[in-house]
C-alpha positions, -999 to +999 in steps of 0.1 A: +442+476+423+421+504+439+403+510+406+396+473+403+381+471+438+359+501+433+345+487+400+343+452+414+322+465+443+298+483+419+293+451+399+291+431+431+265+453+447+244+453+415+246+415+412+238+410+449+207+432+444+197+412+414+202+379+432+183+392+463+154+404+441+151+370+425+154+353+459+127+376+472+105+366+443+110+329+445+090+322+478+060+339+462+062+319+430+066+286+449+036+294+471+013+309+445+020+283+418+018+245+419+050+225+415+043+217+378+035+254+371+067+266+388+087+241+367+070+255+335+081+290+345+117+279+350+116+261+316+103+293+300+131+314+314+156+287+303+142+289+268+149+327+268+185+319+278+187+293+251+175+316+224+200+343+235+228+317+234+220+309+197+210+343+184+238+366+196+266+346+178+291+361+203+295+392+183+298+414+214+329+394+223+346+404+190+338+441+197+352+438+232+385+423+220+388+450+194+382+477+220+414+466+240+435+467+209+460+495+214+457+508+178+419+509+179+402+543+174+367+555+184+355+552+148+369+516+146+347+507+176+317+524+160+322+504+128+326+472+148+294+479+168+275+485+136+289+453+121+277+435+152+242+449+148+240+440+111+250+404+119+224+403+147+196+415+124+203+385+100+205+361+130+173+374+145+155+370+111+168+334+107+158+322+141+124+339+140+116+321+107+129+289+122+107+292+153+076+302+135+078+274+109+082+248+137+060+263+164+037+234+171+066+208+171+088+229+195+058+236+217+051+199+221+087+189+227+093+216+253+058+213+270+053+250+267+023+269+251+029+282+215+023+318+226+050+315+253+075+305+226+067+338+207+070+358+239+103+341+247+117+351+213+105+388+218+121+389+253+153+374+239+155+400+211+149+428+236+176+414+259+201+414+230+198+452+228+199+455+266+231+434+266+245+456+238+243+486+261+257+467+290+287+455+270+295+491+259+295+503+295+316+473+306+342+479+279+345+515+289+348+505+326+316+525+333+306+501+361+280+524+377+260+529+345+262+491+339+252+482+374+222+506+377+208+497+343+211+459+349+197+461+384+168+482+374+158+456+348+160+427+372+143+444+401+115+460+381+107+427+364+105+410+398+083+437+413+060+437+383+058+399+386+046+403+422+019+428+412+006+405+385+006+375+409-020+394+429-039+408+400-041+380+375-065+351+379-042+328+360-011+331+382+012+312+360+011+340+334+023+366+358+061+360+353+057+357+315+038+390+311+061+408+336+092+398+316+076+407+283+065+441+295+097+452+313+119+438+284+099+458+259+103+490+279+141+485+283+144+476+247+130+510+236+152+528+262+183+508+250+177+521+214+176+556+228+209+551+247+226+536+217+216+566+195+224+592+222+259+578+228+267+575+191+279+539+195+270+531+159+281+544+125+268+526+094+289+544+069+317+522+055+309+490+074+331+469+052+329+431+045+363+428+062+348+441+095+319+416+092+343+388+085+366+399+113+337+398+138+325+364+126+361+350+129+359+357+166+322+351+172+315+319+152+342+298+168+325+307+201+291+295+191+299+259+202+310+275+235+275+292+239+258+259+230+279+241+256+270+267+282+233+263+274+236+226+277+254+229+310+230+254+325+198+250+306+191+221+282+195+196+310+163+209+326+142+200+295+158+165+295+151+157+331+116+171+328+110+146+301+125+117+322+112+126+356+082+149+350+075+185+360+063+177+395+093+156+404+119+181+392+104+212+409+126+209+440+157+205+418+148+236+398+142+256+431+177+246+443+191+255+409+174+289+410+187+297+444+222+286+435+222+312+407+230+338+434+266+324+431+265+330+394+256+367+401+286+370+425+310+353+401+298+373+372+303+406+391+339+396+400+346+385+364+332+417+348+355+439+368+384+415+369+390+407+332+395+443+319+420+448+348+436+414+340+440+422+303+458+455+312+482+436+335+489+409+309+496+436+284+524+448+307+541+414+301+556+414+336+565+379+348+564+388+385+529+403+382+517+372+363+530+349+391+513+371+417+480+368+398+482+330+399+490+329+436+459+350+443+439+327+420+449+297+440+439+314+472+405+322+456+400+286+447+407+273+482+382+298+497+355+288+473+359+251+479+357+257+516+324+276+512+309+246+494+312+224+525+284+244+542+258+233+516+264+195+521+255+199+558+229+227+559+217+231+523+183+213+528+173+236+557+183+267+536+161+256+507+131+247+529+134+281+546+133+300+513+109+279+492+087+262+518+079+228+531+067+215+497+103+217+483+122+196+509+153+181+493+184+162+506+216+179+516+236+160+490+215+173+461+219+209+473+256+204+479+263+189+445+244+218+427+262+245+447+296+228+443+289+228+405+282+265+406+315+270+425+334+251+398+318+275+374+332+304+393+366+289+393+363+283+356+355+320+350+386+331+369+410+312+345+390+313+313+400+349+307+436+338+299+423+319+269+402+349+258+433+371+261+452+347+238+422+347+214+419+309+217+382+310+210+381+277+192+398+259+221+373+276+245+344+263+224+358+228+222+362+226+260+327+240+267+309+219+240+328+187+251+317+194+287+281+200+276+280+168+256+294+149+286+267+165+308+239+154+284+252+118+285+256+118+323+223+135+331+204+112+308+220+081+324+222+094+360+187+109+363+172+077+348+188+055+375+192+079+405+165+105+398+171+141+410+203+131+429+218+118+396+209+150+378+226+171+405+257+148+405+259+151+367+258+189+368+286+190+394+308+165+376+303+183+342+312+217+357+343+202+373+353+186+340+349+220+323+371+237+349+398+210+348+400+209+310+404+247+309+431+246+335+450+218+318+448+236+284+460+269+299+490+251+313+497+234+279+490+262+255+492+297+271+525+312+280+516+321+316+540+310+343+526+290+372+540+297+406+566+272+419 
């Protein structure tokens, strides 16, 4: 437990720094840019997330699961890592070709300049290699290397954005160019780190390894698509229904609420390797204690959500400015949705442990499709409030479906 807390604190401090750097940047963006311009920047960042969701094919998850196999050797991991990279090269080539051949159409649909689409692809590819390094450190429980590298990327990109906001005449380009420049630098350094640590070995990367990686990764593709729908695609839909100016306040709240994502992600990154070790012990008493702690965690999170239904509007106005005033209910629904996401992360690891990747994908994709239907309907009739309610309900459905399926399919005792 002591080891878990130490690593958790490293991830937590890193993610808090990341969240604070983005929160520090947000007031400058909302004051230097108009509401439609700010909305475009958020949509650009969402596009990067979307490209990552499709390109990576969840190959890192396969390598991660293999790493915790008791019979796995160092060379096995090298072969798996190399297999992951080979798959990524083919995936990058396919999506690059797809984007370039449909550039004008995608630009018109997403209301983003064509050059931004190319920049988004470059940044997404760079972030793939950055994530490769982060996964390797995380698997090896090297929390400090992970945290420092991840925080440096986020903080430097935020600082460079601030510099460009003051230097560039066209302010809207500042965030785009900052992400492009910092991502390129970190991409080159990631290549150096990969070579230096000898994480790859291309000799004897057999078809069976490629097949094994795809068996884990491909069933999770619908999961990634579902996550993108839940956290990203909805923004493009409501921008089409309500317009860039109208949704700017919604997007500001959503950006601020991502601080919770950073915290939940930090907890999960340190928790799941420790959880897998405890589950490997196959001790019924330990498993029961884990669930008791999980229930306590749920109650605490739900209690925190109450604050945002009463004071959320004041918090958003303080951070983003008077131009982004919004009702307490909208803020409360969005933050409650993020809290359901944190609760989902805490229990989803049990399905990963049992390698129920197809079930995970089914749950996430189903939740994503429900979200698309709800947000299209709710935002049309109730505007931004409907969009926030849709997000909250969809995240709640994702959590409840996961919890129900763990109870039905995974041999984990629930306390009684």
